[in-house]
PyMOL CGO cylinders between C-alpha atoms (Angstrom):
from pymol import cmd
from pymol.cgo import CYLINDER

trace = [
    CYLINDER, -232.26, -38.07, 49.12, -234.42, -41.20, 50.05, 0.3, 1, 1, 1, 1, 1, 1,
    CYLINDER, -234.42, -41.20, 50.05, -233.65, -44.54, 48.11, 0.3, 1, 1, 1, 1, 1, 1,
    CYLINDER, -233.65, -44.54, 48.11, -235.88, -47.67, 48.01, 0.3, 1, 1, 1, 1, 1, 1,
    CYLINDER, -235.88, -47.67, 48.01, -233.94, -50.61, 47.35, 0.3, 1, 1, 1, 1, 1, 1,
    CYLINDER, -233.94, -50.61, 47.35, -235.47, -54.48, 46.86, 0.3, 1, 1, 1, 1, 1, 1,
    CYLINDER, -235.47, -54.48, 46.86, -232.74, -56.70, 48.09, 0.3, 1, 1, 1, 1, 1, 1,
    CYLINDER, -232.74, -56.70, 48.09, -234.74, -59.75, 46.42, 0.3, 1, 1, 1, 1, 1, 1,
    CYLINDER, -234.74, -59.75, 46.42, -232.88, -58.57, 43.31, 0.3, 1, 1, 1, 1, 1, 1,
    CYLINDER, -232.88, -58.57, 43.31, -229.03, -59.55, 43.50, 0.3, 1, 1, 1, 1, 1, 1,
    CYLINDER, -229.03, -59.55, 43.50, -227.98, -56.64, 41.56, 0.3, 1, 1, 1, 1, 1, 1,
    CYLINDER, -227.98, -56.64, 41.56, -229.49, -53.95, 44.06, 0.3, 1, 1, 1, 1, 1, 1,
    CYLINDER, -229.49, -53.95, 44.06, -227.10, -55.24, 46.48, 0.3, 1, 1, 1, 1, 1, 1,
    CYLINDER, -227.10, -55.24, 46.48, -224.10, -54.25, 44.40, 0.3, 1, 1, 1, 1, 1, 1,
    CYLINDER, -224.10, -54.25, 44.40, -225.73, -51.08, 43.53, 0.3, 1, 1, 1, 1, 1, 1,
    CYLINDER, -225.73, -51.08, 43.53, -226.36, -50.06, 47.16, 0.3, 1, 1, 1, 1, 1, 1,
    CYLINDER, -226.36, -50.06, 47.16, -222.79, -50.69, 48.23, 0.3, 1, 1, 1, 1, 1, 1,
    CYLINDER, -222.79, -50.69, 48.23, -221.48, -47.63, 46.15, 0.3, 1, 1, 1, 1, 1, 1,
    CYLINDER, -221.48, -47.63, 46.15, -223.83, -45.35, 48.23, 0.3, 1, 1, 1, 1, 1, 1,
    CYLINDER, -223.83, -45.35, 48.23, -222.17, -42.86, 50.12, 0.3, 1, 1, 1, 1, 1, 1,
    CYLINDER, -222.17, -42.86, 50.12, -222.88, -42.83, 53.86, 0.3, 1, 1, 1, 1, 1, 1,
    CYLINDER, -222.88, -42.83, 53.86, -221.93, -39.91, 55.83, 0.3, 1, 1, 1, 1, 1, 1,
    CYLINDER, -221.93, -39.91, 55.83, -222.27, -39.36, 59.87, 0.3, 1, 1, 1, 1, 1, 1,
    CYLINDER, -222.27, -39.36, 59.87, -225.87, -38.79, 61.25, 0.3, 1, 1, 1, 1, 1, 1,
    CYLINDER, -225.87, -38.79, 61.25, -227.22, -40.51, 57.92, 0.3, 1, 1, 1, 1, 1, 1,
    CYLINDER, -227.22, -40.51, 57.92, -230.28, -42.59, 58.65, 0.3, 1, 1, 1, 1, 1, 1,
    CYLINDER, -230.28, -42.59, 58.65, -230.67, -46.32, 57.26, 0.3, 1, 1, 1, 1, 1, 1,
    CYLINDER, -230.67, -46.32, 57.26, -234.23, -47.72, 57.52, 0.3, 1, 1, 1, 1, 1, 1,
    CYLINDER, -234.23, -47.72, 57.52, -234.68, -51.28, 56.91, 0.3, 1, 1, 1, 1, 1, 1,
    CYLINDER, -234.68, -51.28, 56.91, -238.02, -53.17, 56.89, 0.3, 1, 1, 1, 1, 1, 1,
    CYLINDER, -238.02, -53.17, 56.89, -238.85, -56.86, 56.40, 0.3, 1, 1, 1, 1, 1, 1,
    CYLINDER, -238.85, -56.86, 56.40, -241.80, -57.00, 54.30, 0.3, 1, 1, 1, 1, 1, 1,
    CYLINDER, -241.80, -57.00, 54.30, -245.02, -55.22, 53.02, 0.3, 1, 1, 1, 1, 1, 1,
    CYLINDER, -245.02, -55.22, 53.02, -246.84, -56.71, 55.95, 0.3, 1, 1, 1, 1, 1, 1,
    CYLINDER, -246.84, -56.71, 55.95, -244.64, -54.85, 58.01, 0.3, 1, 1, 1, 1, 1, 1,
    CYLINDER, -244.64, -54.85, 58.01, -245.02, -51.78, 57.01, 0.3, 1, 1, 1, 1, 1, 1,
    CYLINDER, -245.02, -51.78, 57.01, -248.73, -52.14, 56.89, 0.3, 1, 1, 1, 1, 1, 1,
    CYLINDER, -248.73, -52.14, 56.89, -248.56, -53.01, 60.40, 0.3, 1, 1, 1, 1, 1, 1,
    CYLINDER, -248.56, -53.01, 60.40, -246.48, -49.70, 61.48, 0.3, 1, 1, 1, 1, 1, 1,
    CYLINDER, -246.48, -49.70, 61.48, -249.01, -47.73, 59.45, 0.3, 1, 1, 1, 1, 1, 1,
    CYLINDER, -249.01, -47.73, 59.45, -252.08, -49.62, 61.45, 0.3, 1, 1, 1, 1, 1, 1,
    CYLINDER, -252.08, -49.62, 61.45, -250.08, -49.13, 64.81, 0.3, 1, 1, 1, 1, 1, 1,
    CYLINDER, -250.08, -49.13, 64.81, -249.77, -45.16, 63.84, 0.3, 1, 1, 1, 1, 1, 1,
    CYLINDER, -249.77, -45.16, 63.84, -253.25, -44.60, 63.11, 0.3, 1, 1, 1, 1, 1, 1,
    CYLINDER, -253.25, -44.60, 63.11, -254.15, -46.19, 66.25, 0.3, 1, 1, 1, 1, 1, 1,
    CYLINDER, -254.15, -46.19, 66.25, -251.94, -44.04, 68.35, 0.3, 1, 1, 1, 1, 1, 1,
    CYLINDER, -251.94, -44.04, 68.35, -253.46, -41.13, 66.68, 0.3, 1, 1, 1, 1, 1, 1,
    CYLINDER, -253.46, -41.13, 66.68, -256.71, -42.57, 67.79, 0.3, 1, 1, 1, 1, 1, 1,
    CYLINDER, -256.71, -42.57, 67.79, -255.78, -43.37, 71.09, 0.3, 1, 1, 1, 1, 1, 1,
    CYLINDER, -255.78, -43.37, 71.09, -254.55, -39.80, 71.60, 0.3, 1, 1, 1, 1, 1, 1,
    CYLINDER, -254.55, -39.80, 71.60, -257.91, -38.47, 70.78, 0.3, 1, 1, 1, 1, 1, 1,
    CYLINDER, -257.91, -38.47, 70.78, -260.12, -41.05, 72.49, 0.3, 1, 1, 1, 1, 1, 1,
    CYLINDER, -260.12, -41.05, 72.49, -258.24, -41.77, 75.88, 0.3, 1, 1, 1, 1, 1, 1,
    CYLINDER, -258.24, -41.77, 75.88, -258.80, -38.13, 77.34, 0.3, 1, 1, 1, 1, 1, 1,
    CYLINDER, -258.80, -38.13, 77.34, -262.26, -38.27, 76.50, 0.3, 1, 1, 1, 1, 1, 1,
    CYLINDER, -262.26, -38.27, 76.50, -263.10, -41.77, 78.03, 0.3, 1, 1, 1, 1, 1, 1,
    CYLINDER, -263.10, -41.77, 78.03, -260.96, -40.49, 81.12, 0.3, 1, 1, 1, 1, 1, 1,
    CYLINDER, -260.96, -40.49, 81.12, -263.40, -37.52, 81.17, 0.3, 1, 1, 1, 1, 1, 1,
    CYLINDER, -263.40, -37.52, 81.17, -266.42, -39.74, 81.01, 0.3, 1, 1, 1, 1, 1, 1,
    CYLINDER, -266.42, -39.74, 81.01, -265.17, -42.15, 83.54, 0.3, 1, 1, 1, 1, 1, 1,
    CYLINDER, -265.17, -42.15, 83.54, -264.53, -39.19, 86.02, 0.3, 1, 1, 1, 1, 1, 1,
    CYLINDER, -264.53, -39.19, 86.02, -267.86, -37.61, 85.28, 0.3, 1, 1, 1, 1, 1, 1,
    CYLINDER, -267.86, -37.61, 85.28, -269.37, -41.09, 85.93, 0.3, 1, 1, 1, 1, 1, 1,
    CYLINDER, -269.37, -41.09, 85.93, -267.26, -41.84, 89.25, 0.3, 1, 1, 1, 1, 1, 1,
    CYLINDER, -267.26, -41.84, 89.25, -268.43, -38.15, 90.58, 0.3, 1, 1, 1, 1, 1, 1,
    CYLINDER, -268.43, -38.15, 90.58, -272.08, -39.29, 90.08, 0.3, 1, 1, 1, 1, 1, 1,
    CYLINDER, -272.08, -39.29, 90.08, -271.85, -42.35, 91.98, 0.3, 1, 1, 1, 1, 1, 1,
    CYLINDER, -271.85, -42.35, 91.98, -270.09, -40.52, 94.84, 0.3, 1, 1, 1, 1, 1, 1,
    CYLINDER, -270.09, -40.52, 94.84, -273.06, -38.05, 95.09, 0.3, 1, 1, 1, 1, 1, 1,
    CYLINDER, -273.06, -38.05, 95.09, -275.69, -40.67, 94.52, 0.3, 1, 1, 1, 1, 1, 1,
    CYLINDER, -275.69, -40.67, 94.52, -276.98, -39.04, 91.21, 0.3, 1, 1, 1, 1, 1, 1,
    CYLINDER, -276.98, -39.04, 91.21, -275.60, -41.69, 88.93, 0.3, 1, 1, 1, 1, 1, 1,
    CYLINDER, -275.60, -41.69, 88.93, -278.23, -43.26, 86.37, 0.3, 1, 1, 1, 1, 1, 1,
    CYLINDER, -278.23, -43.26, 86.37, -278.16, -46.79, 85.72, 0.3, 1, 1, 1, 1, 1, 1,
    CYLINDER, -278.16, -46.79, 85.72, -276.23, -47.54, 82.62, 0.3, 1, 1, 1, 1, 1, 1,
    CYLINDER, -276.23, -47.54, 82.62, -278.27, -48.62, 79.42, 0.3, 1, 1, 1, 1, 1, 1,
    CYLINDER, -278.27, -48.62, 79.42, -276.80, -50.80, 77.03, 0.3, 1, 1, 1, 1, 1, 1,
    CYLINDER, -276.80, -50.80, 77.03, -278.36, -50.50, 73.47, 0.3, 1, 1, 1, 1, 1, 1,
    CYLINDER, -278.36, -50.50, 73.47, -279.08, -53.26, 71.47, 0.3, 1, 1, 1, 1, 1, 1,
    CYLINDER, -279.08, -53.26, 71.47, -278.13, -55.74, 74.22, 0.3, 1, 1, 1, 1, 1, 1,
    CYLINDER, -278.13, -55.74, 74.22, -279.82, -59.07, 74.48, 0.3, 1, 1, 1, 1, 1, 1,
    CYLINDER, -279.82, -59.07, 74.48, -282.15, -59.55, 77.49, 0.3, 1, 1, 1, 1, 1, 1,
    CYLINDER, -282.15, -59.55, 77.49, -282.13, -62.55, 79.69, 0.3, 1, 1, 1, 1, 1, 1,
    CYLINDER, -282.13, -62.55, 79.69, -285.46, -64.09, 80.45, 0.3, 1, 1, 1, 1, 1, 1,
    CYLINDER, -285.46, -64.09, 80.45, -286.35, -66.74, 82.98, 0.3, 1, 1, 1, 1, 1, 1,
    CYLINDER, -286.35, -66.74, 82.98, -288.35, -69.60, 81.73, 0.3, 1, 1, 1, 1, 1, 1,
    CYLINDER, -288.35, -69.60, 81.73, -289.26, -70.56, 85.40, 0.3, 1, 1, 1, 1, 1, 1,
    CYLINDER, -289.26, -70.56, 85.40, -287.99, -74.37, 85.13, 0.3, 1, 1, 1, 1, 1, 1,
]
cmd.load_cgo(trace, "trace")
């Protein structure tokens, strides 16, 4: 069973003292909604990193191999501002 209790209401405290706890039951307590949001966003970030990190590692390995062979192409930054000299 899953119970959700808001302890901002004092009556909830007295209600929860009657819950029967057994060995290996899990009790999960959080402080606020923002904590739950942070945990959710961290979970999404970890899922994204699980997918993205091996891809970035493979790209870095291929780039390093190309540099070692001398066949590497110069990196191009799309949309990067250009710096020009005015000659002053």
